[in-house]
C-alpha positions as CSV (number, residue, x, y, z in Angstrom):
1,M,29.4,145.6,-13.3
2,I,30.4,142.8,-10.7
3,K,33.9,143.3,-9.5
4,N,33.9,140.7,-6.8
5,L,32.4,137.3,-6.1
6,I,32.6,136.0,-2.7
7,L,31.7,132.3,-1.9
8,D,31.5,130.8,1.5
9,F,32.5,127.3,0.5
10,G,32.5,125.0,3.6
11,K,29.2,124.2,4.9
12,V,27.4,126.4,2.4
13,L,28.2,124.6,-0.8
14,V,29.8,121.7,0.3
15,D,29.6,119.8,3.6
16,Y,32.5,118.3,5.4
17,D,33.0,116.0,8.6
18,F,36.2,116.4,10.3
19,N,35.1,113.7,13.1
20,A,34.0,111.0,10.5
21,F,37.0,111.5,8.6
22,F,39.6,111.3,11.5
23,Y,37.8,108.8,13.6
24,N,38.5,106.3,10.8
25,Y,42.2,107.4,10.7
26,I,42.8,107.6,14.3
27,P,41.4,104.8,16.3
28,D,42.3,106.1,19.8
29,T,39.3,108.1,20.6
30,Q,41.1,110.7,23.2
31,R,43.9,111.2,20.8
32,C,41.5,111.8,17.9
33,E,39.4,114.2,19.9
34,K,42.4,116.4,20.8
35,F,43.6,116.3,17.5
36,I,40.3,117.3,15.9
37,S,40.1,120.3,18.4
38,M,43.7,121.4,17.5
39,I,42.8,121.7,13.8
40,N,39.0,122.3,13.9
41,N,38.9,125.6,15.6
42,P,38.5,129.3,14.6
43,T,42.0,130.0,14.7
44,V,43.1,127.3,12.4
45,Q,40.1,127.6,10.2
46,N,40.5,131.4,9.7
47,A,44.3,131.2,9.1
48,M,43.7,128.5,6.3
49,D,40.7,130.3,4.8
50,C,42.6,133.8,4.6
51,E,45.8,132.1,3.8
52,N,47.7,135.1,5.0
53,V,50.7,132.5,5.4
54,P,51.2,129.9,2.7
55,V,49.5,126.5,3.6
56,A,52.7,124.7,3.8
57,E,54.2,127.1,6.1
58,F,51.2,127.0,8.2
59,I,51.2,123.4,8.5
60,D,54.9,123.4,9.4
61,S,54.0,125.9,12.4
62,L,51.3,123.5,13.4
63,V,53.8,120.7,13.4
64,S,56.3,122.8,15.5
65,A,53.8,123.6,18.0
66,N,52.4,120.1,18.3
67,P,55.4,117.5,17.4
68,D,53.6,114.7,18.8
69,Y,50.8,114.9,16.2
70,E,53.3,115.6,13.3
71,T,51.8,112.2,11.4
72,E,48.2,113.4,12.0
73,I,48.9,117.0,10.8
74,R,50.8,115.9,7.6
75,Y,48.0,113.4,6.7
76,F,45.4,116.2,7.4
77,D,47.5,118.3,4.9
78,E,47.8,115.7,2.4
79,H,44.2,114.4,2.5
80,Y,42.1,117.6,3.3
81,P,39.8,117.3,0.2
82,E,38.7,114.1,1.3
83,I,37.0,115.7,4.2
84,V,34.5,117.0,2.0
85,T,31.5,114.6,2.3
86,S,28.9,115.9,-0.2
87,E,27.1,119.0,-1.6
88,V,24.8,120.9,0.6
89,L,21.4,119.9,-0.4
90,G,19.9,122.5,-2.9
91,M,23.2,124.1,-3.8
92,R,23.7,122.7,-7.3
């Protein structure tokens, strides 16, 4: 009997592209690159994947740590599903 089913969603079942998404939203290349490195790193991704802390609380902590990027962080939180670009070929 199967008791657990574990799926790796991102870059396995669906593809996503932080860079393309945020370069469209943040026209300043240097600001965009700094922001992407702030949110697209193992620490942030693991925290969001594991959700040891509720996402809203985690977003608030990112804002507290990076107040100059509050607008971008809130946009990221509100539009996260739009980062998904397509299925990974052959996963259907």
